[in-house]
Each structure stands twice: as C-alpha cells, then as structure tokens.
C-alpha positions in Angstrom: 0.0 0.0 0.0 1.4 3.4 -1.0 0.0 6.3 1.1 -0.6 9.5 -0.8 0.4 12.9 0.7 -2.7 14.7 1.9 -3.6 18.0 0.4 -2.5 21.2 2.2 -6.1 22.1 3.0 -6.6 18.8 4.7 -3.4 19.2 6.7 -4.4 22.8 7.8 -7.9 21.7 8.9 -6.6 18.7 10.7 -3.9 20.7 12.5 -6.5 23.4 13.5 -8.7 20.6 15.0 -5.8 19.1 16.8 -4.6 22.5 18.3 -8.2 23.3 19.5 -8.5 19.8 21.0 -5.1 20.1 22.7 -6.1 23.5 24.0 -9.3 22.2 25.5 -8.0 18.9 27.0 -4.4 19.1 27.9 -3.2 22.7 28.3 -5.2 25.9 27.6 -3.7 28.2 25.0 -4.8 31.9 25.1 -4.6 32.5 21.4 -6.8 29.5 20.7 -9.4 30.7 23.1 -9.3 34.2 21.6 -9.6 32.7 18.1 -12.6 30.6 19.1 -14.3 33.7 20.7 -13.6 35.6 17.5 -15.1 32.9 15.3 -18.1 32.5 17.5 -18.8 36.2 17.6 -18.5 36.4 13.8 -20.9 33.5 13.4 -23.2 34.7 16.1 -23.1 31.5 18.1 -22.4 30.8 21.8 -21.2 27.2 21.8 -19.3 26.1 24.9 -16.3 23.9 24.0 -16.2 21.1 26.6 -13.6 18.4 27.3 -15.7 15.9 25.3 -15.7 18.1 22.3 -11.9 18.6 22.7 -11.4 14.8 22.6 -13.7 14.7 19.6 -11.6 17.4 17.8 -8.4 15.4 18.6 -9.9 12.2 17.1 -11.3 14.1 14.1 -8.0 15.7 13.3 -6.1 12.4 13.4 -8.8 10.7 11.4 -8.7 13.4 8.8 -4.9 13.0 8.4 -5.3 9.3 8.0 -8.1 9.6 5.5 -6.1 12.2 3.6 -3.1 9.9 3.2 -5.1 6.8 2.3 -7.8 8.2 0.0 -6.6 10.1 -3.1 -8.0 13.6 -3.6 -8.7 14.3 0.1 
C-alpha cells in the first residue's frame, strides 16, 4: 500500500482541529481561546467547547490526516 500525501487544505484543517483539541483537553492556550471567541462572535453562536468536544476534535484531526493519506484527492 502506498499512502498519498494529503492536500494542504486537509493538513491545515486537521492541525487546527488538533490544536483546538489540545487547548481544551491538555493545556489551555490563550490564542486558541481568543480565536474561538472571534469565530463564535462572527458566526453569532455561543457554543461552549467542553472536554468531550476537545477529545472529539483530537480524534477528528487524526482521522482526517489518516483519511487524507489513504484516499486520493482528500
């Protein structure tokens, strides 16, 4: 099996998910919290990011990287 390199968009989205997941679960990062507040104010939502959502973001980021390397075009 030959894995393909994932596209840059896939890598950027996966890294963003992983950074947010790490910020919520392991150690809080101020710039991530400020960015989440900015995005939520722009969208007009008020979603609380809990620890379970942080773990889900970590899993989704890793799964996206694996899918991007195994499936062509992702």
